C-alpha positions in Angstrom: 86.9 127.7 65.2 89.4 125.3 66.7 91.7 123.3 64.4 90.4 119.8 63.9 93.0 117.0 63.3 92.0 114.2 61.1 90.8 111.0 62.7 92.6 107.9 61.7 91.0 104.5 61.1 92.8 102.5 63.6 95.7 102.3 66.0 98.2 101.1 63.4 97.7 104.2 61.2 101.0 105.9 60.6 101.7 109.1 62.6 103.1 110.8 59.5 101.9 110.6 56.0 105.3 111.3 54.5 108.9 110.8 55.7 109.7 114.6 55.5 106.9 115.1 58.1 108.7 112.8 60.6 112.0 114.5 59.8 110.5 118.0 60.5 109.0 116.7 63.8 112.4 115.1 64.8 114.2 118.3 63.9 112.0 120.4 66.1 112.5 118.0 69.0 116.3 118.0 68.5 116.5 121.8 68.3 114.5 122.1 71.5 116.7 119.6 73.2 119.8 121.6 72.2 118.2 124.7 73.7 117.6 126.6 70.5 114.0 127.4 71.6 111.7 126.5 74.4 108.5 124.6 73.9 106.6 127.8 74.7 108.4 129.6 71.9 107.7 126.6 69.6 104.0 126.6 70.5 103.7 130.3 69.9 105.4 130.0 66.5 103.3 127.1 65.4 100.2 128.7 66.6 100.9 131.8 64.6 101.4 129.7 61.5 98.2 127.7 62.1 96.1 130.9 62.5 97.4 132.8 59.5 94.6 133.9 57.1 93.8 131.1 54.7 95.1 128.3 56.8 92.9 125.2 56.6 90.9 124.4 59.7 90.9 120.6 59.1 94.7 120.0 59.5 95.4 119.9 55.8 98.9 121.3 55.5 99.6 120.9 59.2 103.2 119.8 58.7 103.8 122.6 56.1 102.8 125.0 59.0 105.2 123.0 61.3 108.0 123.5 58.8 107.2 127.2 58.4 107.3 127.6 62.2 110.7 125.9 62.3 112.0 128.2 59.5 110.7 131.3 61.4 112.4 130.3 64.6 115.7 129.5 62.8 115.5 133.1 61.3 114.5 134.7 64.6 117.4 132.9 66.4 119.9 133.9 63.8 120.6 130.3 62.8 119.5 130.4 59.2 118.3 133.4 57.3 115.2 133.0 55.1 117.2 133.6 51.9 119.6 130.8 52.8 116.7 128.4 53.6 115.1 129.4 50.3 118.3 128.8 48.3 118.9 125.4 49.9 115.3 124.4 49.3 115.6 125.3 45.6 118.9 123.4 45.4 117.4 120.3 46.9 114.4 120.5 44.6 116.6 120.8 41.5 118.8 118.0 42.8 115.7 115.8 43.2 114.6 116.5 39.6 118.1 115.8 38.3 118.5 112.5 40.2 117.6 109.3 38.4 114.8 107.3 40.0 116.0 105.0 42.7 119.2 106.9 43.3 120.0 108.9 46.5 119.3 112.6 46.2 122.5 114.6 46.7 123.0 118.3 46.6 125.9 117.9 44.1 123.2 116.7 41.6 121.8 120.2 41.5 122.8 121.4 38.0 123.0 125.0 39.2 125.1 124.4 42.3 128.6 125.8 42.0 
């Protein structure tokens, strides 16, 4: 069954539901432009993520798959190992929880960061 993307109610609907989705999109474009991977490599990586068992067929989680494909390519290309990505993800999450509302989230706000 092919993946079905959600239909928006108008031309002015945002392309991304959350800012991080736009950032992940822009990161993929920038890494491609810098030659880290080809669009064929990108399409294959994203396709693998979208067709994993349990993946929603209605585009729920689409950008989570997008991000997972980016992380996979970064690991395959030797740019960022999965343990480094995981550690930085955890650090950003702790920093976000420790940051007062309305203030910028900075890694130095991670209480576990040395």
